[in-house]
N, CA, C and O atoms as a Tripos MOL2 file, in Angstrom:
@<TRIPOS>MOLECULE
protein
  272   271    68     0     0
PROTEIN
NO_CHARGES

@<TRIPOS>ATOM
      1 N          59.7480   66.8720  239.5450 N.3       1 MET1
      2 CA         60.1030   66.3630  240.7800 C.3       1 MET1
      3 C          60.1770   64.7840  240.5760 C.2       1 MET1
      4 O          59.4770   64.1950  239.7530 O.2       1 MET1
      5 N          60.9990   64.2310  241.3230 N.am      2 ALA2
      6 CA         61.1850   62.7040  241.4120 C.3       2 ALA2
      7 C          60.1220   62.0670  242.0160 C.2       2 ALA2
      8 O          59.5220   62.6390  242.9260 O.2       2 ALA2
      9 N          59.7740   60.8730  241.6130 N.am      3 ASP3
     10 CA         58.7830   60.0190  242.2210 C.3       3 ASP3
     11 C          59.4640   59.3560  243.3820 C.2       3 ASP3
     12 O          60.2030   58.3870  243.2090 O.2       3 ASP3
     13 N          59.2300   59.8520  244.5290 N.am      4 LEU4
     14 CA         59.8280   59.4980  245.7250 C.3       4 LEU4
     15 C          59.2650   58.1700  246.1640 C.2       4 LEU4
     16 O          59.9500   57.5700  246.9920 O.2       4 LEU4
     17 N          58.1960   57.6210  245.7820 N.am      5 ASN5
     18 CA         57.5360   56.3930  246.1340 C.3       5 ASN5
     19 C          58.1840   55.2090  245.4610 C.2       5 ASN5
     20 O          57.7870   54.0800  245.7510 O.2       5 ASN5
     21 N          59.1360   55.3820  244.5990 N.am      6 ARG6
     22 CA         59.9500   54.2680  243.9000 C.3       6 ARG6
     23 C          61.4510   54.7610  244.1490 C.2       6 ARG6
     24 O          61.8340   55.9250  244.2740 O.2       6 ARG6
     25 N          62.2390   53.5310  244.1930 N.am      7 PHE7
     26 CA         63.7750   53.9000  244.2550 C.3       7 PHE7
     27 C          64.2940   52.7190  243.7100 C.2       7 PHE7
     28 O          63.9960   51.6310  244.2020 O.2       7 PHE7
     29 N          65.1930   52.8390  242.5480 N.am      8 ALA8
     30 CA         65.8690   51.8920  241.9140 C.3       8 ALA8
     31 C          65.0110   50.7610  241.5030 C.2       8 ALA8
     32 O          65.4330   49.6100  241.6150 O.2       8 ALA8
     33 N          63.8570   51.0090  241.0440 N.am      9 GLY9
     34 CA         62.7270   49.9080  240.7070 C.3       9 GLY9
     35 C          62.0130   49.3710  242.0270 C.2       9 GLY9
     36 O          60.9860   48.7000  241.9290 O.2       9 GLY9
     37 N          62.4670   49.6180  243.0250 N.am     10 PHE10
     38 CA         61.6600   49.1750  244.1830 C.3      10 PHE10
     39 C          60.3250   50.0220  244.5250 C.2      10 PHE10
     40 O          60.3200   51.2520  244.5600 O.2      10 PHE10
     41 N          59.2510   49.2530  244.7610 N.am     11 THR11
     42 CA         58.0670   50.0890  245.0630 C.3      11 THR11
     43 C          57.8350   50.3050  246.4400 C.2      11 THR11
     44 O          56.8200   50.9290  246.7500 O.2      11 THR11
     45 N          58.6910   49.8480  247.4240 N.am     12 SER12
     46 CA         58.5080   50.1180  248.8310 C.3      12 SER12
     47 C          59.8240   49.6640  249.3800 C.2      12 SER12
     48 O          60.5270   48.7830  248.8870 O.2      12 SER12
     49 N          60.1060   50.4410  250.5730 N.am     13 PRO13
     50 CA         61.2280   50.1750  251.4720 C.3      13 PRO13
     51 C          61.3410   48.6540  251.6960 C.2      13 PRO13
     52 O          62.3870   48.0510  251.4580 O.2      13 PRO13
     53 N          60.3220   48.1040  252.1230 N.am     14 LEU14
     54 CA         60.3890   46.7360  252.5210 C.3      14 LEU14
     55 C          60.7620   45.7910  251.4730 C.2      14 LEU14
     56 O          61.4610   44.8040  251.6990 O.2      14 LEU14
     57 N          60.2730   46.1090  250.2730 N.am     15 ARG15
     58 CA         60.6330   45.3130  249.1750 C.3      15 ARG15
     59 C          62.3210   45.3540  248.8500 C.2      15 ARG15
     60 O          62.9750   44.4120  248.4040 O.2      15 ARG15
     61 N          62.7180   46.4110  249.1250 N.am     16 LEU16
     62 CA         64.3240   46.6740  248.9380 C.3      16 LEU16
     63 C          65.0390   45.7530  250.0150 C.2      16 LEU16
     64 O          65.9400   44.9530  249.7590 O.2      16 LEU16
     65 N          64.4590   46.0130  251.3260 N.am     17 ALA17
     66 CA         65.0070   45.1890  252.3870 C.3      17 ALA17
     67 C          64.9640   43.6990  252.3370 C.2      17 ALA17
     68 O          65.7800   42.9760  252.9100 O.2      17 ALA17
     69 N          63.9130   43.2670  251.5800 N.am     18 ARG18
     70 CA         63.7430   41.7940  251.5300 C.3      18 ARG18
     71 C          64.3220   41.1960  250.1620 C.2      18 ARG18
     72 O          64.1260   40.0310  249.8150 O.2      18 ARG18
     73 N          65.0720   42.1490  249.4150 N.am     19 ASP19
     74 CA         65.5150   41.5110  248.1750 C.3      19 ASP19
     75 C          66.7410   40.5440  248.4680 C.2      19 ASP19
     76 O          67.7940   40.9090  248.9900 O.2      19 ASP19
     77 N          66.4520   39.2910  248.0640 N.am     20 PRO20
     78 CA         67.4810   38.2660  248.3840 C.3      20 PRO20
     79 C          68.8460   38.4260  247.5570 C.2      20 PRO20
     80 O          69.8300   37.7540  247.8660 O.2      20 PRO20
     81 N          68.8680   39.2520  246.5950 N.am     21 TYR21
     82 CA         69.9950   39.4570  245.7320 C.3      21 TYR21
     83 C          70.9960   40.4750  246.2830 C.2      21 TYR21
     84 O          72.1670   40.5370  245.9100 O.2      21 TYR21
     85 N          70.4480   41.2490  247.1820 N.am     22 LEU22
     86 CA         71.3680   42.4180  247.7390 C.3      22 LEU22
     87 C          71.8800   42.1590  249.1550 C.2      22 LEU22
     88 O          71.1730   41.6990  250.0510 O.2      22 LEU22
     89 N          73.1510   42.4870  249.2800 N.am     23 SER23
     90 CA         73.7270   42.2520  250.5710 C.3      23 SER23
     91 C          73.1510   43.1090  251.5990 C.2      23 SER23
     92 O          72.3670   43.9730  251.2040 O.2      23 SER23
     93 N          73.4090   43.0230  252.9100 N.am     24 ARG24
     94 CA         72.9540   43.7780  254.0170 C.3      24 ARG24
     95 C          73.3960   45.1970  253.7260 C.2      24 ARG24
     96 O          72.6370   46.1570  253.8560 O.2      24 ARG24
     97 N          74.5990   45.2860  253.3450 N.am     25 GLU25
     98 CA         75.2270   46.5630  253.2050 C.3      25 GLU25
     99 C          74.4630   47.4180  252.0270 C.2      25 GLU25
    100 O          74.0950   48.5850  252.1610 O.2      25 GLU25
    101 N          74.3080   46.6890  250.9570 N.am     26 ASP26
    102 CA         73.6360   47.3610  249.7720 C.3      26 ASP26
    103 C          72.2010   47.8260  250.2050 C.2      26 ASP26
    104 O          71.7520   48.9230  249.8700 O.2      26 ASP26
    105 N          71.4930   46.8980  250.9910 N.am     27 LYS27
    106 CA         70.2190   47.4420  251.4030 C.3      27 LYS27
    107 C          70.3320   48.6530  252.2640 C.2      27 LYS27
    108 O          69.6630   49.6330  251.9380 O.2      27 LYS27
    109 N          71.0840   48.7120  253.3110 N.am     28 MET28
    110 CA         71.3390   49.7980  254.0400 C.3      28 MET28
    111 C          71.6830   51.0810  253.3680 C.2      28 MET28
    112 O          71.2110   52.1650  253.7120 O.2      28 MET28
    113 N          72.6450   50.8840  252.2560 N.am     29 SER29
    114 CA         72.9610   52.1690  251.5890 C.3      29 SER29
    115 C          71.7420   52.4980  250.7240 C.2      29 SER29
    116 O          71.5000   53.6870  250.5150 O.2      29 SER29
    117 N          70.9700   51.5720  250.2130 N.am     30 GLY30
    118 CA         69.8560   51.9740  249.2600 C.3      30 GLY30
    119 C          68.7940   52.7650  250.1520 C.2      30 GLY30
    120 O          68.2450   53.7870  249.7390 O.2      30 GLY30
    121 N          68.5670   52.2490  251.3260 N.am     31 LEU31
    122 CA         67.5570   52.7960  252.0350 C.3      31 LEU31
    123 C          68.0530   54.1950  252.6710 C.2      31 LEU31
    124 O          67.2070   55.0610  252.8930 O.2      31 LEU31
    125 N          69.3700   54.4210  252.9590 N.am     32 ALA32
    126 CA         69.9110   55.5870  253.3510 C.3      32 ALA32
    127 C          69.7550   56.6000  252.1930 C.2      32 ALA32
    128 O          69.3580   57.7380  252.4440 O.2      32 ALA32
    129 N          70.0340   56.2470  251.0210 N.am     33 THR33
    130 CA         69.9540   57.1630  249.7840 C.3      33 THR33
    131 C          68.5210   57.4730  249.4970 C.2      33 THR33
    132 O          68.2690   58.6120  249.1020 O.2      33 THR33
    133 N          67.5720   56.6360  249.6390 N.am     34 TRP34
    134 CA         66.2110   56.7160  249.5810 C.3      34 TRP34
    135 C          65.6130   57.8690  250.5770 C.2      34 TRP34
    136 O          64.8720   58.7940  250.2450 O.2      34 TRP34
    137 N          66.1220   57.5800  251.8780 N.am     35 ARG35
    138 CA         65.7530   58.6170  252.9390 C.3      35 ARG35
    139 C          66.2460   60.0060  252.6310 C.2      35 ARG35
    140 O          65.5130   60.9770  252.8210 O.2      35 ARG35
    141 N          67.5580   60.1350  252.1260 N.am     36 SER36
    142 CA         68.1630   61.3450  251.7440 C.3      36 SER36
    143 C          67.3080   62.0880  250.7270 C.2      36 SER36
    144 O          66.9960   63.2680  250.8860 O.2      36 SER36
    145 N          66.9480   61.3790  249.7040 N.am     37 MET37
    146 CA         66.0990   61.8440  248.6100 C.3      37 MET37
    147 C          64.7230   62.3800  249.0350 C.2      37 MET37
    148 O          64.2750   63.3850  248.4820 O.2      37 MET37
    149 N          64.0160   61.7230  250.0290 N.am     38 VAL38
    150 CA         62.8830   62.2240  250.6120 C.3      38 VAL38
    151 C          63.0130   63.5380  251.3930 C.2      38 VAL38
    152 O          62.2420   64.4900  251.2670 O.2      38 VAL38
    153 N          64.0990   63.4850  252.2330 N.am     39 GLU39
    154 CA         64.4230   64.5980  253.1360 C.3      39 GLU39
    155 C          64.9150   65.8100  252.1370 C.2      39 GLU39
    156 O          64.5050   66.9320  252.4340 O.2      39 GLU39
    157 N          65.5800   65.7090  251.2240 N.am     40 ARG40
    158 CA         65.9720   66.7030  250.2190 C.3      40 ARG40
    159 C          64.7710   67.3300  249.4620 C.2      40 ARG40
    160 O          64.6170   68.5500  249.4210 O.2      40 ARG40
    161 N          63.9350   66.4630  248.8700 N.am     41 PHE41
    162 CA         62.8980   67.0020  248.0410 C.3      41 PHE41
    163 C          61.5540   67.3180  248.8820 C.2      41 PHE41
    164 O          60.6140   67.9300  248.3750 O.2      41 PHE41
    165 N          61.5490   66.8910  250.0820 N.am     42 CYS42
    166 CA         60.3240   67.2220  250.7420 C.3      42 CYS42
    167 C          60.6110   68.0560  252.0330 C.2      42 CYS42
    168 O          59.8820   67.9750  253.0210 O.2      42 CYS42
    169 N          61.6120   68.7890  251.9780 N.am     43 ASP43
    170 CA         62.0060   69.5760  253.0640 C.3      43 ASP43
    171 C          60.8120   70.5350  253.6880 C.2      43 ASP43
    172 O          60.2770   71.4370  253.0420 O.2      43 ASP43
    173 N          60.5390   70.2480  254.8230 N.am     44 HIS44
    174 CA         59.2760   71.0160  255.4690 C.3      44 HIS44
    175 C          58.1400   70.8720  254.8550 C.2      44 HIS44
    176 O          57.3370   71.8050  254.8520 O.2      44 HIS44
    177 N          57.8670   69.6860  254.2270 N.am     45 ASP45
    178 CA         56.6100   69.2610  253.6810 C.3      45 ASP45
    179 C          56.0490   68.2350  254.7620 C.2      45 ASP45
    180 O          56.6910   67.3090  255.2580 O.2      45 ASP45
    181 N          54.7270   68.5770  255.0300 N.am     46 ASP46
    182 CA         54.0240   67.9240  256.0140 C.3      46 ASP46
    183 C          53.1630   66.8510  255.4430 C.2      46 ASP46
    184 O          52.3870   66.2310  256.1700 O.2      46 ASP46
    185 N          53.2710   66.6060  254.1490 N.am     47 SER47
    186 CA         52.4300   65.6450  253.4140 C.3      47 SER47
    187 C          52.4580   64.3180  254.1640 C.2      47 SER47
    188 O          53.4960   63.7740  254.5430 O.2      47 SER47
    189 N          51.1460   63.8160  254.3560 N.am     48 GLU48
    190 CA         50.9510   62.3880  254.8930 C.3      48 GLU48
    191 C          51.7360   61.2560  254.0570 C.2      48 GLU48
    192 O          52.2370   60.2920  254.6360 O.2      48 GLU48
    193 N          51.8070   61.4140  252.7860 N.am     49 ASP49
    194 CA         52.4730   60.4420  251.9570 C.3      49 ASP49
    195 C          53.9680   60.4780  252.4050 C.2      49 ASP49
    196 O          54.5160   59.4130  252.6900 O.2      49 ASP49
    197 N          54.6170   61.5980  252.4750 N.am     50 HIS50
    198 CA         55.8720   61.7160  252.6820 C.3      50 HIS50
    199 C          56.2900   61.2500  254.1180 C.2      50 HIS50
    200 O          57.3970   60.7420  254.2930 O.2      50 HIS50
    201 N          55.4350   61.4180  255.1080 N.am     51 TRP51
    202 CA         55.6220   61.0650  256.5190 C.3      51 TRP51
    203 C          55.4900   59.5190  256.5280 C.2      51 TRP51
    204 O          56.2810   58.8420  257.1850 O.2      51 TRP51
    205 N          54.4840   58.9570  255.7960 N.am     52 ARG52
    206 CA         54.4010   57.4620  255.7240 C.3      52 ARG52
    207 C          55.5710   56.9410  255.0770 C.2      52 ARG52
    208 O          56.0920   55.9570  255.6040 O.2      52 ARG52
    209 N          56.0480   57.3830  254.1060 N.am     53 LEU53
    210 CA         57.3600   56.8630  253.4130 C.3      53 LEU53
    211 C          58.4190   56.8270  254.1910 C.2      53 LEU53
    212 O          59.1760   55.8560  254.1690 O.2      53 LEU53
    213 N          58.6240   57.9130  255.0110 N.am     54 MET54
    214 CA         59.7640   57.9150  256.0710 C.3      54 MET54
    215 C          59.6320   56.9860  257.1390 C.2      54 MET54
    216 O          60.6450   56.5010  257.6440 O.2      54 MET54
    217 N          58.3900   56.6590  257.5750 N.am     55 GLN55
    218 CA         58.0990   55.6790  258.5170 C.3      55 GLN55
    219 C          58.4830   54.2720  257.9440 C.2      55 GLN55
    220 O          59.1060   53.4620  258.6300 O.2      55 GLN55
    221 N          58.0880   54.0180  256.6690 N.am     56 GLU56
    222 CA         58.4370   52.7870  256.1770 C.3      56 GLU56
    223 C          59.9020   52.4390  255.9340 C.2      56 GLU56
    224 O          60.3700   51.3030  256.0130 O.2      56 GLU56
    225 N          60.6090   53.6170  255.6120 N.am     57 ILE57
    226 CA         62.0260   53.4060  255.5490 C.3      57 ILE57
    227 C          62.6120   53.1750  256.8910 C.2      57 ILE57
    228 O          63.5700   52.4060  256.9780 O.2      57 ILE57
    229 N          62.1410   53.7570  257.9430 N.am     58 ASN58
    230 CA         62.6440   53.6180  259.2830 C.3      58 ASN58
    231 C          62.4040   52.2620  259.6410 C.2      58 ASN58
    232 O          63.3100   51.6610  260.2190 O.2      58 ASN58
    233 N          61.2890   51.6580  259.3820 N.am     59 ARG59
    234 CA         60.9480   50.4310  259.7520 C.3      59 ARG59
    235 C          61.7380   49.3960  259.0910 C.2      59 ARG59
    236 O          62.0480   48.3830  259.7170 O.2      59 ARG59
    237 N          62.1020   49.5740  257.8300 N.am     60 ALA60
    238 CA         62.9480   48.6830  256.9920 C.3      60 ALA60
    239 C          64.3600   48.7070  257.5750 C.2      60 ALA60
    240 O          65.0120   47.6630  257.6100 O.2      60 ALA60
    241 N          64.8490   49.8410  258.0260 N.am     61 PHE61
    242 CA         66.1500   49.9520  258.7780 C.3      61 PHE61
    243 C          66.1270   49.1610  260.0820 C.2      61 PHE61
    244 O          67.0930   48.4810  260.4270 O.2      61 PHE61
    245 N          65.0450   49.2590  260.7790 N.am     62 GLU62
    246 CA         64.9720   48.5820  262.0450 C.3      62 GLU62
    247 C          64.8960   47.0720  261.8570 C.2      62 GLU62
    248 O          65.4080   46.3640  262.7250 O.2      62 GLU62
    249 N          64.3160   46.5250  260.8250 N.am     63 GLY63
    250 CA         64.2610   45.1370  260.3590 C.3      63 GLY63
    251 C          65.7190   44.5650  260.0700 C.2      63 GLY63
    252 O          66.1260   43.4990  260.5310 O.2      63 GLY63
    253 N          66.4050   45.3620  259.2980 N.am     64 LEU64
    254 CA         67.8270   44.9910  259.0380 C.3      64 LEU64
    255 C          68.6250   45.0560  260.1560 C.2      64 LEU64
    256 O          69.5300   44.2310  260.2780 O.2      64 LEU64
    257 N          68.4190   46.0110  261.1010 N.am     65 GLY65
    258 CA         69.3530   45.8690  262.3110 C.3      65 GLY65
    259 C          68.9170   44.7200  263.2510 C.2      65 GLY65
    260 O          69.6760   44.3800  264.1590 O.2      65 GLY65
    261 N          67.8090   44.1520  263.0810 N.am     66 ARG66
    262 CA         67.5550   42.9870  263.9900 C.3      66 ARG66
    263 C          67.9960   41.7110  263.4480 C.2      66 ARG66
    264 O          67.9850   40.6820  264.1230 O.2      66 ARG66
    265 N          68.4570   41.7730  262.0120 N.am     67 THR67
    266 CA         68.8730   40.4500  261.3080 C.3      67 THR67
    267 C          70.4730   40.4370  261.4110 C.2      67 THR67
    268 O          71.1370   39.5040  260.9580 O.2      67 THR67
    269 N          70.9730   41.4300  261.9740 N.am     68 SER68
    270 CA         72.6010   41.4910  261.9910 C.3      68 SER68
    271 C          73.0340   40.5850  263.0950 C.2      68 SER68
    272 O          74.2320   40.4370  263.3370 O.2      68 SER68
@<TRIPOS>BOND
     1     1     2 1
     2     2     3 1
     3     3     4 2
     4     3     5 am
     5     5     6 1
     6     6     7 1
     7     7     8 2
     8     7     9 am
     9     9    10 1
    10    10    11 1
    11    11    12 2
    12    11    13 am
    13    13    14 1
    14    14    15 1
    15    15    16 2
    16    15    17 am
    17    17    18 1
    18    18    19 1
    19    19    20 2
    20    19    21 am
    21    21    22 1
    22    22    23 1
    23    23    24 2
    24    23    25 am
    25    25    26 1
    26    26    27 1
    27    27    28 2
    28    27    29 am
    29    29    30 1
    30    30    31 1
    31    31    32 2
    32    31    33 am
    33    33    34 1
    34    34    35 1
    35    35    36 2
    36    35    37 am
    37    37    38 1
    38    38    39 1
    39    39    40 2
    40    39    41 am
    41    41    42 1
    42    42    43 1
    43    43    44 2
    44    43    45 am
    45    45    46 1
    46    46    47 1
    47    47    48 2
    48    47    49 am
    49    49    50 1
    50    50    51 1
    51    51    52 2
    52    51    53 am
    53    53    54 1
    54    54    55 1
    55    55    56 2
    56    55    57 am
    57    57    58 1
    58    58    59 1
    59    59    60 2
    60    59    61 am
    61    61    62 1
    62    62    63 1
    63    63    64 2
    64    63    65 am
    65    65    66 1
    66    66    67 1
    67    67    68 2
    68    67    69 am
    69    69    70 1
    70    70    71 1
    71    71    72 2
    72    71    73 am
    73    73    74 1
    74    74    75 1
    75    75    76 2
    76    75    77 am
    77    77    78 1
    78    78    79 1
    79    79    80 2
    80    79    81 am
    81    81    82 1
    82    82    83 1
    83    83    84 2
    84    83    85 am
    85    85    86 1
    86    86    87 1
    87    87    88 2
    88    87    89 am
    89    89    90 1
    90    90    91 1
    91    91    92 2
    92    91    93 am
    93    93    94 1
    94    94    95 1
    95    95    96 2
    96    95    97 am
    97    97    98 1
    98    98    99 1
    99    99   100 2
   100    99   101 am
   101   101   102 1
   102   102   103 1
   103   103   104 2
   104   103   105 am
   105   105   106 1
   106   106   107 1
   107   107   108 2
   108   107   109 am
   109   109   110 1
   110   110   111 1
   111   111   112 2
   112   111   113 am
   113   113   114 1
   114   114   115 1
   115   115   116 2
   116   115   117 am
   117   117   118 1
   118   118   119 1
   119   119   120 2
   120   119   121 am
   121   121   122 1
   122   122   123 1
   123   123   124 2
   124   123   125 am
   125   125   126 1
   126   126   127 1
   127   127   128 2
   128   127   129 am
   129   129   130 1
   130   130   131 1
   131   131   132 2
   132   131   133 am
   133   133   134 1
   134   134   135 1
   135   135   136 2
   136   135   137 am
   137   137   138 1
   138   138   139 1
   139   139   140 2
   140   139   141 am
   141   141   142 1
   142   142   143 1
   143   143   144 2
   144   143   145 am
   145   145   146 1
   146   146   147 1
   147   147   148 2
   148   147   149 am
   149   149   150 1
   150   150   151 1
   151   151   152 2
   152   151   153 am
   153   153   154 1
   154   154   155 1
   155   155   156 2
   156   155   157 am
   157   157   158 1
   158   158   159 1
   159   159   160 2
   160   159   161 am
   161   161   162 1
   162   162   163 1
   163   163   164 2
   164   163   165 am
   165   165   166 1
   166   166   167 1
   167   167   168 2
   168   167   169 am
   169   169   170 1
   170   170   171 1
   171   171   172 2
   172   171   173 am
   173   173   174 1
   174   174   175 1
   175   175   176 2
   176   175   177 am
   177   177   178 1
   178   178   179 1
   179   179   180 2
   180   179   181 am
   181   181   182 1
   182   182   183 1
   183   183   184 2
   184   183   185 am
   185   185   186 1
   186   186   187 1
   187   187   188 2
   188   187   189 am
   189   189   190 1
   190   190   191 1
   191   191   192 2
   192   191   193 am
   193   193   194 1
   194   194   195 1
   195   195   196 2
   196   195   197 am
   197   197   198 1
   198   198   199 1
   199   199   200 2
   200   199   201 am
   201   201   202 1
   202   202   203 1
   203   203   204 2
   204   203   205 am
   205   205   206 1
   206   206   207 1
   207   207   208 2
   208   207   209 am
   209   209   210 1
   210   210   211 1
   211   211   212 2
   212   211   213 am
   213   213   214 1
   214   214   215 1
   215   215   216 2
   216   215   217 am
   217   217   218 1
   218   218   219 1
   219   219   220 2
   220   219   221 am
   221   221   222 1
   222   222   223 1
   223   223   224 2
   224   223   225 am
   225   225   226 1
   226   226   227 1
   227   227   228 2
   228   227   229 am
   229   229   230 1
   230   230   231 1
   231   231   232 2
   232   231   233 am
   233   233   234 1
   234   234   235 1
   235   235   236 2
   236   235   237 am
   237   237   238 1
   238   238   239 1
   239   239   240 2
   240   239   241 am
   241   241   242 1
   242   242   243 1
   243   243   244 2
   244   243   245 am
   245   245   246 1
   246   246   247 1
   247   247   248 2
   248   247   249 am
   249   249   250 1
   250   250   251 1
   251   251   252 2
   252   251   253 am
   253   253   254 1
   254   254   255 1
   255   255   256 2
   256   255   257 am
   257   257   258 1
   258   258   259 1
   259   259   260 2
   260   259   261 am
   261   261   262 1
   262   262   263 1
   263   263   264 2
   264   263   265 am
   265   265   266 1
   266   266   267 1
   267   267   268 2
   268   267   269 am
   269   269   270 1
   270   270   271 1
   271   271   272 2
@<TRIPOS>SUBSTRUCTURE
     1 MET1         2 RESIDUE 1 A MET
     2 ALA2         6 RESIDUE 1 A ALA
     3 ASP3        10 RESIDUE 1 A ASP
     4 LEU4        14 RESIDUE 1 A LEU
     5 ASN5        18 RESIDUE 1 A ASN
     6 ARG6        22 RESIDUE 1 A ARG
     7 PHE7        26 RESIDUE 1 A PHE
     8 ALA8        30 RESIDUE 1 A ALA
     9 GLY9        34 RESIDUE 1 A GLY
    10 PHE10       38 RESIDUE 1 A PHE
    11 THR11       42 RESIDUE 1 A THR
    12 SER12       46 RESIDUE 1 A SER
    13 PRO13       50 RESIDUE 1 A PRO
    14 LEU14       54 RESIDUE 1 A LEU
    15 ARG15       58 RESIDUE 1 A ARG
    16 LEU16       62 RESIDUE 1 A LEU
    17 ALA17       66 RESIDUE 1 A ALA
    18 ARG18       70 RESIDUE 1 A ARG
    19 ASP19       74 RESIDUE 1 A ASP
    20 PRO20       78 RESIDUE 1 A PRO
    21 TYR21       82 RESIDUE 1 A TYR
    22 LEU22       86 RESIDUE 1 A LEU
    23 SER23       90 RESIDUE 1 A SER
    24 ARG24       94 RESIDUE 1 A ARG
    25 GLU25       98 RESIDUE 1 A GLU
    26 ASP26      102 RESIDUE 1 A ASP
    27 LYS27      106 RESIDUE 1 A LYS
    28 MET28      110 RESIDUE 1 A MET
    29 SER29      114 RESIDUE 1 A SER
    30 GLY30      118 RESIDUE 1 A GLY
    31 LEU31      122 RESIDUE 1 A LEU
    32 ALA32      126 RESIDUE 1 A ALA
    33 THR33      130 RESIDUE 1 A THR
    34 TRP34      134 RESIDUE 1 A TRP
    35 ARG35      138 RESIDUE 1 A ARG
    36 SER36      142 RESIDUE 1 A SER
    37 MET37      146 RESIDUE 1 A MET
    38 VAL38      150 RESIDUE 1 A VAL
    39 GLU39      154 RESIDUE 1 A GLU
    40 ARG40      158 RESIDUE 1 A ARG
    41 PHE41      162 RESIDUE 1 A PHE
    42 CYS42      166 RESIDUE 1 A CYS
    43 ASP43      170 RESIDUE 1 A ASP
    44 HIS44      174 RESIDUE 1 A HIS
    45 ASP45      178 RESIDUE 1 A ASP
    46 ASP46      182 RESIDUE 1 A ASP
    47 SER47      186 RESIDUE 1 A SER
    48 GLU48      190 RESIDUE 1 A GLU
    49 ASP49      194 RESIDUE 1 A ASP
    50 HIS50      198 RESIDUE 1 A HIS
    51 TRP51      202 RESIDUE 1 A TRP
    52 ARG52      206 RESIDUE 1 A ARG
    53 LEU53      210 RESIDUE 1 A LEU
    54 MET54      214 RESIDUE 1 A MET
    55 GLN55      218 RESIDUE 1 A GLN
    56 GLU56      222 RESIDUE 1 A GLU
    57 ILE57      226 RESIDUE 1 A ILE
    58 ASN58      230 RESIDUE 1 A ASN
    59 ARG59      234 RESIDUE 1 A ARG
    60 ALA60      238 RESIDUE 1 A ALA
    61 PHE61      242 RESIDUE 1 A PHE
    62 GLU62      246 RESIDUE 1 A GLU
    63 GLY63      250 RESIDUE 1 A GLY
    64 LEU64      254 RESIDUE 1 A LEU
    65 GLY65      258 RESIDUE 1 A GLY
    66 ARG66      262 RESIDUE 1 A ARG
    67 THR67      266 RESIDUE 1 A THR
    68 SER68      270 RESIDUE 1 A SER
């Protein structure tokens, strides 16, 4: 199984969202892909870690929405 706590070398959704070298669109796309991976690999999984990761991804999305 994939390590869902990492994506494209990023150790957290916030780090991805704060990367100064990525465009807003790249950040949104990366977060969407990360979220899809979590949903696909953790379908019906009530793990606290996966729930926390989804919350972090959602917060990163919200942060990007406020900066637009």
